[in-house]
Structure formats: structure tokens, C-alpha cells
Rosetta silent file (secondary structure, phi, psi, omega in degrees, C-alpha in Angstrom):
SEQUENCE: MSEQKWAVGITGASGAIYGVRLVQELLSAGHTVHLIITEAGWQVFHDELDWVTDDREGLLRVKLQQDFPGQLHYWGLRDFNCPAASGSYKCDGMIVVPCSMGTVSGIAHGASGNLLERVADVMIKEGRRLVLVPRETPLNAIHLENMLQLSRLGVKILPAMPGYYQKPQTMDDLINFVVGKALDALDVPHSLFRRWGE
SCORE:     score description
SCORE:     0.000 S_00000001
   1 L     0.000  132.267  179.219   27.004    7.018   17.588 S_00000001
   2 L   -71.271  160.680 -178.151   26.257   10.751   17.638 S_00000001
   3 L   -62.726  137.115  178.949   23.354   12.153   19.608 S_00000001
   4 L  -121.666  166.161  178.299   19.983   11.716   17.977 S_00000001
   5 E  -119.391  121.247 -174.099   16.549   13.181   18.650 S_00000001
   6 E  -126.197  138.541  168.973   13.648   10.764   19.037 S_00000001
   7 E   -97.311  133.312 -179.155    9.960   11.208   19.763 S_00000001
   8 E  -125.950  127.058  175.074    8.474    8.441   21.892 S_00000001
   9 E  -107.932  137.323  174.320    4.781    7.882   22.447 S_00000001
  10 E  -127.219  123.433 -176.954    3.384    5.616   25.200 S_00000001
  11 L  -109.500 -171.456 -176.275   -0.319    4.813   25.001 S_00000001
  12 L   -87.326   12.026  172.323   -2.855    2.870   27.055 S_00000001
  13 L   -69.690  152.193  176.680   -2.153   -0.526   25.511 S_00000001
  14 L   -61.635  145.798  178.590   -0.847   -3.127   27.944 S_00000001
  15 L   110.540   32.235  178.875    2.936   -3.281   28.070 S_00000001
  16 H   -54.805  -32.547 -177.290    3.941    0.095   29.547 S_00000001
  17 H   -61.291  -27.118  176.910    7.223   -1.421   30.635 S_00000001
  18 H   -64.022  -44.296  179.009    8.274   -1.660   26.971 S_00000001
  19 H   -64.538  -42.630 -179.607    8.019    2.133   26.639 S_00000001
  20 H   -60.409  -49.298 -178.469    9.789    2.685   29.919 S_00000001
  21 H   -64.045  -40.172  179.398   12.717    0.434   29.055 S_00000001
  22 H   -62.104  -45.736  178.047   13.050    1.913   25.583 S_00000001
  23 H   -62.413  -41.249  178.099   13.238    5.470   26.886 S_00000001
  24 H   -60.204  -39.844  179.345   15.819    4.411   29.451 S_00000001
  25 H   -65.988  -43.822 -179.326   17.952    2.813   26.699 S_00000001
  26 H   -64.207  -44.325  179.041   17.764    5.890   24.480 S_00000001
  27 H   -64.511  -39.498 -178.184   18.684    8.218   27.373 S_00000001
  28 H   -67.069  -26.635  177.828   21.501    5.920   28.509 S_00000001
  29 L   -86.750    2.541  175.527   22.959    6.123   24.952 S_00000001
  30 L    89.494   11.762 -177.506   22.950    9.930   25.175 S_00000001
  31 L   -87.184  161.089  172.005   20.004   10.643   22.853 S_00000001
  32 E   -90.333  135.350 -178.592   17.316   13.306   23.285 S_00000001
  33 E  -123.313  122.655  171.748   13.832   12.003   23.884 S_00000001
  34 E   -98.406  106.059 -169.676   10.584   13.948   23.364 S_00000001
  35 E  -101.901  131.000  177.972    8.138   11.871   25.390 S_00000001
  36 E  -126.530  127.432 -177.788    4.383   11.960   24.923 S_00000001
  37 E  -124.269  127.633  177.953    2.077    9.872   27.150 S_00000001
  38 L   -73.932  166.518  175.065   -1.665    9.525   26.698 S_00000001
  39 H   -59.342  -41.190  178.056   -4.052    9.641   29.643 S_00000001
  40 H   -65.394  -32.403  177.717   -4.680    5.933   29.254 S_00000001
  41 H   -63.199  -43.221  177.678   -0.890    5.452   29.260 S_00000001
  42 H   -61.755  -37.638  179.893   -0.649    7.115   32.669 S_00000001
  43 H   -64.083  -38.876  179.753   -3.414    4.785   33.922 S_00000001
  44 H   -66.635  -38.129  175.753   -1.434    1.756   32.705 S_00000001
  45 H   -54.287  -43.717  179.991    1.647    3.036   34.584 S_00000001
  46 H   -68.536  -46.394 -173.443   -0.473    2.930   37.736 S_00000001
  47 H   -75.995  -33.993 -177.190   -2.194   -0.377   37.016 S_00000001
  48 H   -96.900  -34.325 -174.549    0.768   -2.385   35.658 S_00000001
  49 H  -109.055   -1.798 -178.570    3.775   -0.818   37.328 S_00000001
  50 L    58.485   33.060  177.044    2.164    0.442   40.577 S_00000001
  51 L   -82.613  137.444  171.859    3.492    3.925   39.947 S_00000001
  52 L   -85.727  116.322 -168.410    1.889    6.815   41.891 S_00000001
  53 L  -105.136   22.495 -178.228    1.253    9.281   39.103 S_00000001
  54 L   -64.370  -46.200  177.662    0.214   12.418   41.047 S_00000001
  55 L  -103.193   89.563 -172.297    3.489   14.289   40.237 S_00000001
  56 H   -65.315  -47.795 -176.249    3.968   13.218   36.662 S_00000001
  57 H   -68.661  -38.201  177.370    7.067   15.158   35.776 S_00000001
  58 H   -63.756  -40.900  178.178    8.752   14.298   39.084 S_00000001
  59 H   -62.062  -43.405  179.801    7.922   10.640   38.541 S_00000001
  60 H   -64.131  -37.638  176.576    9.455   10.666   35.073 S_00000001
  61 H   -61.336  -42.061 -177.579   12.670   12.225   36.414 S_00000001
  62 H   -71.502  -47.675 -169.717   12.983    9.456   39.049 S_00000001
  63 H   -84.155  -29.653 -173.020   11.936    6.510   36.873 S_00000001
  64 H  -113.498  -43.764 -171.169   13.355    7.419   33.461 S_00000001
  65 H   -76.158  -46.230  177.003   16.002   10.075   33.571 S_00000001
  66 L    48.667 -134.108 -179.784   18.138    8.823   36.470 S_00000001
  67 L  -108.235   24.826 -177.371   21.798    9.682   35.776 S_00000001
  68 L   -70.831  147.990 -177.821   21.644    9.064   32.046 S_00000001
  69 L   -74.896  -19.332 -179.406   23.508   11.503   29.735 S_00000001
  70 L   -71.641  168.587  179.369   20.554   11.962   27.356 S_00000001
  71 E  -108.499  132.000  179.829   17.917   14.706   27.644 S_00000001
  72 E  -109.158  125.922  173.391   14.277   13.947   28.468 S_00000001
  73 E  -122.162  119.904  179.062   11.502   16.365   27.496 S_00000001
  74 E   -97.968  131.865 -178.453    7.930   15.532   28.511 S_00000001
  75 E  -125.133  134.328  173.360    5.060   17.047   26.543 S_00000001
  76 L   -73.350  160.244 -174.501    1.362   16.974   27.324 S_00000001
  77 L   -62.522  -18.978 -179.966   -1.087   15.795   24.716 S_00000001
  78 L  -106.181    4.807 -176.972   -2.259   19.368   24.080 S_00000001
  79 L   -92.855   85.229 -177.896    1.171   21.015   24.029 S_00000001
  80 L   -77.754    6.677  170.703    1.779   21.621   20.363 S_00000001
  81 L   -74.431   -8.887  177.233    4.838   23.663   21.203 S_00000001
  82 L   -54.492  124.440 -179.974    6.753   20.380   21.114 S_00000001
  83 H   -52.290  -36.319 -176.833    9.467   20.831   18.477 S_00000001
  84 H   -67.493  -11.316  177.374    8.723   17.422   16.931 S_00000001
  85 H   -77.506   -3.515  177.303    5.230   18.645   15.971 S_00000001
  86 L  -115.491  137.170  177.150    6.870   20.653   13.183 S_00000001
  87 L   -64.727  -19.355 -178.919    8.459   19.237   10.077 S_00000001
  88 L   -76.888  -15.398  177.177   11.180   21.875   10.280 S_00000001
  89 L   -81.368  130.133 -176.459   12.559   20.224   13.475 S_00000001
  90 L   -83.010   76.519  176.760   15.175   17.656   12.606 S_00000001
  91 L   -88.871  135.781 -178.662   13.763   14.706   14.549 S_00000001
  92 L   -74.450  -18.460  178.108   15.359   11.383   13.667 S_00000001
  93 E   157.649 -175.568 -179.230   12.065    9.550   14.013 S_00000001
  94 E  -140.884  147.563  172.837    9.313    8.378   16.308 S_00000001
  95 E  -133.387  138.358  174.062    8.288    5.177   18.036 S_00000001
  96 E  -115.084  114.045 -170.747    4.970    4.505   19.803 S_00000001
  97 E  -147.935  114.160   -7.306    5.450    1.722   22.332 S_00000001
  98 E   -77.400  162.364 -175.016    3.103    0.235   23.245 S_00000001
  99 E  -117.226  116.474  178.630    0.650    1.465   20.624 S_00000001
 100 L   -71.635  160.952  179.475   -3.101    1.094   21.195 S_00000001
 101 H   -69.851  -30.215  174.400   -5.457    0.309   18.338 S_00000001
 102 H   -63.130  -39.018  178.012   -7.131    3.694   18.883 S_00000001
 103 H   -69.985  -40.610  175.062   -3.813    5.407   18.299 S_00000001
 104 H   -55.247  -46.089 -178.488   -3.149    3.222   15.218 S_00000001
 105 H   -61.811  -48.048 -177.896   -6.549    4.340   13.879 S_00000001
 106 H   -60.548  -40.632  179.514   -5.885    8.038   14.596 S_00000001
 107 H   -70.975  -43.760 -176.105   -2.497    7.898   12.832 S_00000001
 108 H   -61.293  -30.199 -175.572   -3.802    5.839    9.903 S_00000001
 109 L  -103.797    9.481  174.921   -6.545    8.378    9.234 S_00000001
 110 L    64.652   31.274 -173.318   -4.435   11.536    9.708 S_00000001
 111 L   -66.208  -40.630 -175.976   -6.606   12.758   12.588 S_00000001
 112 L    49.913   41.042 -177.333   -3.847   14.700   14.411 S_00000001
 113 L   -79.298  -10.262  174.297   -6.333   14.937   17.256 S_00000001
 114 L  -151.871  178.341 -175.016   -3.570   15.250   19.872 S_00000001
 115 H   -62.259  -38.176 -178.285    0.174   15.830   19.994 S_00000001
 116 H   -63.815  -47.545  179.142    1.103   12.174   19.658 S_00000001
 117 H   -63.119  -36.984  179.069   -0.964   11.781   16.474 S_00000001
 118 H   -62.714  -47.539 -179.492    0.375   15.101   15.101 S_00000001
 119 H   -61.447  -42.641  176.222    4.010   14.072   15.609 S_00000001
 120 H   -60.851  -38.927  177.832    3.328   10.750   13.918 S_00000001
 121 H   -63.163  -39.199  178.245    1.697   12.582   11.037 S_00000001
 122 H   -63.563  -42.000  178.581    4.797   14.792   10.714 S_00000001
 123 H   -59.155  -41.739 -178.096    7.012   11.674   10.512 S_00000001
 124 H   -68.502  -47.192 -175.905    4.911   10.272    7.708 S_00000001
 125 H   -67.898  -27.483 -179.139    4.678   13.508    5.705 S_00000001
 126 L   -92.745   -0.973 -179.616    8.408   14.190    6.085 S_00000001
 127 L    67.898   31.778  179.802    9.346   10.581    5.195 S_00000001
 128 L   -97.905  168.494 -177.570   11.007    9.983    8.526 S_00000001
 129 E   -64.367  129.715  174.811   11.182    6.784   10.535 S_00000001
 130 E  -137.498  123.953 -177.853    7.956    5.841   12.366 S_00000001
 131 E  -121.669  128.502  174.987    7.707    2.593   14.307 S_00000001
 132 E  -113.619  131.811  179.701    4.507    1.372   15.970 S_00000001
 133 E  -113.194   83.898 -179.084    4.585   -1.429   18.556 S_00000001
 134 E   -69.987  147.389  176.847    1.008   -2.703   18.855 S_00000001
 135 L  -137.482   82.384 -179.131    0.116   -4.877   21.818 S_00000001
 136 L  -147.646  147.590  175.390   -3.346   -6.273   21.159 S_00000001
 137 L  -163.356  140.835  -10.371   -4.880   -9.686   20.604 S_00000001
 138 L   -71.822  167.657  178.385   -6.920  -10.881   18.823 S_00000001
 139 L  -100.238  133.662  175.804   -6.841   -8.395   15.952 S_00000001
 140 L   -95.664  177.475 -173.725   -9.992   -7.614   14.028 S_00000001
 141 H   -64.417  -32.573  178.500  -10.226   -6.606   10.373 S_00000001
 142 H   -65.080  -43.863  176.720  -10.308   -2.890   11.214 S_00000001
 143 H   -57.116  -48.279 -175.906   -7.052   -3.192   13.169 S_00000001
 144 H   -65.267  -41.556 -179.026   -5.422   -5.152   10.369 S_00000001
 145 H   -66.877  -39.766  178.023   -6.592   -2.742    7.637 S_00000001
 146 H   -64.211  -41.686  178.501   -5.325    0.272    9.572 S_00000001
 147 H   -70.082  -34.957  176.539   -1.891   -1.315   10.084 S_00000001
 148 H   -63.730  -43.485 -179.750   -1.731   -2.395    6.418 S_00000001
 149 H   -59.817  -42.787  177.059   -2.522    1.154    5.342 S_00000001
 150 H   -68.699  -38.072  177.676    0.308    2.482    7.515 S_00000001
 151 H   -61.956  -37.715  177.671    2.703   -0.201    6.386 S_00000001
 152 H   -65.929  -21.774  177.290    2.089    0.781    2.800 S_00000001
 153 L   -87.527   -1.274  178.792    3.120    4.333    3.758 S_00000001
 154 L    98.373    6.531  177.342    6.442    3.025    5.071 S_00000001
 155 L   -76.055  134.027  177.350    5.511    2.837    8.768 S_00000001
 156 E   -85.473  122.440  178.176    7.202   -0.113   10.519 S_00000001
 157 E  -100.376  114.732 -173.720    4.668   -2.284   12.373 S_00000001
 158 L  -125.830   83.226 -177.235    6.561   -4.174   15.104 S_00000001
 159 L   -57.386  146.063 -179.262    4.196   -6.251   17.265 S_00000001
 160 L   -77.036   79.539 -179.853    5.293   -6.883   20.876 S_00000001
 161 L  -124.561  102.502 -178.337    6.139  -10.541   20.317 S_00000001
 162 L   -69.563  147.835  175.597    9.150  -11.797   22.283 S_00000001
 163 L   -92.409  159.136 -175.594   11.348  -14.488   20.774 S_00000001
 164 L  -119.381   -3.069 -176.195   12.311  -17.634   22.651 S_00000001
 165 L   -69.349  -17.995  176.830   15.373  -18.950   20.813 S_00000001
 166 L   -86.561    6.886  176.249   17.625  -17.055   23.292 S_00000001
 167 L    53.480   67.187 -178.124   16.033  -19.166   26.045 S_00000001
 168 L   -60.510  139.322  178.183   14.711  -16.345   28.306 S_00000001
 169 L  -107.841  -23.027 -175.127   15.066  -16.982   32.027 S_00000001
 170 L  -135.736  169.657  174.684   13.337  -13.942   33.430 S_00000001
 171 H   -61.369  -36.536  178.830   10.592  -11.395   32.580 S_00000001
 172 H   -60.547  -37.071  177.213   13.380   -8.913   31.899 S_00000001
 173 H   -59.264  -43.299 -179.097   14.715  -11.184   29.155 S_00000001
 174 H   -68.585  -41.472  176.670   11.328  -11.112   27.399 S_00000001
 175 H   -60.744  -48.140 -177.338   11.042   -7.336   27.822 S_00000001
 176 H   -62.798  -33.586  179.927   14.550   -6.748   26.597 S_00000001
 177 H   -63.626  -49.425 -178.093   13.959   -8.802   23.439 S_00000001
 178 H   -64.770  -43.758 -179.859   11.005   -6.666   22.343 S_00000001
 179 H   -65.570  -35.916  176.647   12.744   -3.410   23.262 S_00000001
 180 H   -63.450  -42.500  177.000   15.893   -4.627   21.457 S_00000001
 181 H   -64.547  -37.406  176.318   13.882   -5.313   18.308 S_00000001
 182 H   -62.936  -44.293  176.178   12.353   -1.850   18.608 S_00000001
 183 H   -63.305  -37.460  173.729   15.835   -0.309   18.894 S_00000001
 184 H   -56.807  -43.991 -179.528   16.895   -2.336   15.840 S_00000001
 185 H   -63.339  -24.635  177.802   14.019   -0.738   13.935 S_00000001
 186 L   -93.665   -1.991 -174.386   15.412    2.668   14.887 S_00000001
 187 L    59.227   37.469  173.782   19.003    1.593   13.987 S_00000001
 188 L  -103.222  119.635 -176.629   20.089    2.300   17.550 S_00000001
 189 L   -63.221  150.889  177.773   22.833   -0.075   18.763 S_00000001
 190 L  -162.366  171.649  176.073   22.187   -2.120   21.897 S_00000001
 191 L  -135.825   46.442 -173.442   23.121   -5.347   23.636 S_00000001
 192 L   -84.262  -16.891  179.198   19.774   -6.268   25.136 S_00000001
 193 L  -151.835  161.688  178.674   19.564   -9.818   23.750 S_00000001
 194 L   -86.069  127.137 -177.672   21.691  -12.528   22.155 S_00000001
 195 L   -83.132  155.275  179.851   21.143  -12.622   18.376 S_00000001
 196 L   -58.299  130.643  178.071   20.551  -15.781   16.416 S_00000001
 197 L    94.607  -11.095  179.611   23.828  -17.426   15.604 S_00000001
 198 L   -81.798    0.000    0.000   25.790  -15.620   18.344 S_00000001
């Protein structure tokens, strides 16, 4: 598969490890990743993964880039110089994983209040792939209506729900299933889980 360019958003919903694993997979496959992390997302890195987030860019190099052949570009929420914020940039698509309900709302209503919302808006207006991985329960009517509105626009809503038919043995198995389904939604090949019938 030739190199692709993906925008990845990580928000403050629980499940930061999904975003981390997905970025690692994209980079290991040689793709370019434009990464946008909300302030709440950084807090979840600290709370769920015990990451010390004082040196953010240094941390991302250590935890995400490693020796992978892909290119990682990190953009702050107010840095609208990110190429993916323009429809003229040939971005293959965007995924927000995990995606908070606040971010779902901002995207559904075209707020473009920060870089993450702006890039998502570009994906919608240009008819490019946009995948949201919500991690919230229970869902109220506002959440459901916002997701329905986005689904009708062609946005893929992919809740973080691991499958159990592959008989997961570890936490990694559960994480890899969700990340694998997310990569399927992007049409990016992977071997993170055993498919039904294999």
C-alpha cells in the first residue's frame, strides 16, 4: 500500500490507548499522521497511561514515533497552519479516537472552534473519509441525535465496542480489536485480530 496522509484526533474521552495504538499502526505502515490532541486528551494520557506530559512533543516522539517509517506531525489546537485544515491539502481522511461527546457536538454543528473540529469540517465538506470512535455510556438523546446527523452526512460512527468471538486473552487483544475495526474503516490493512471464519 502506498503512503497515505491521515489526520488523527485524540480527545478527552476515556480510551486514550486506542488513539495511541492506532497512530503506532499507521506510522508502522509508513503513513503520514497529522496528530491533534485536545487538552482533555493530554489529561487522559496522564490519568490512564501514567504519562508525564510536561514535554509533549518529546513524549510523542518516544511513545509514538519510535523507529517507524511513517512521519508524525503534532499540531496544537490553535495551530491552523496544519495542512489538513485546508481542503486543498490531499488528506486521505481523519479519525477521532477516542471521540468525546463534546467533540461530536462541535463537529455536528460545524463549530470549527479549534483545529480538530476544523479538520473534521474539511473532511465533511470535501467528501473525504471521517471516522469517529465515541467512548461514552450511557448515551442521551442529544448524543444520539448528533451522531445520527453526522451519519447522515456520511461520517462513520464506530463505537469502541470490542468483540469477543476471537476469545480475547489479554487487554491488548481487546484494544487491538477496536483499533483493527478502526483501521478497517480507513481501509488500512492490518493483522491485529482474527476475523470471523478465519
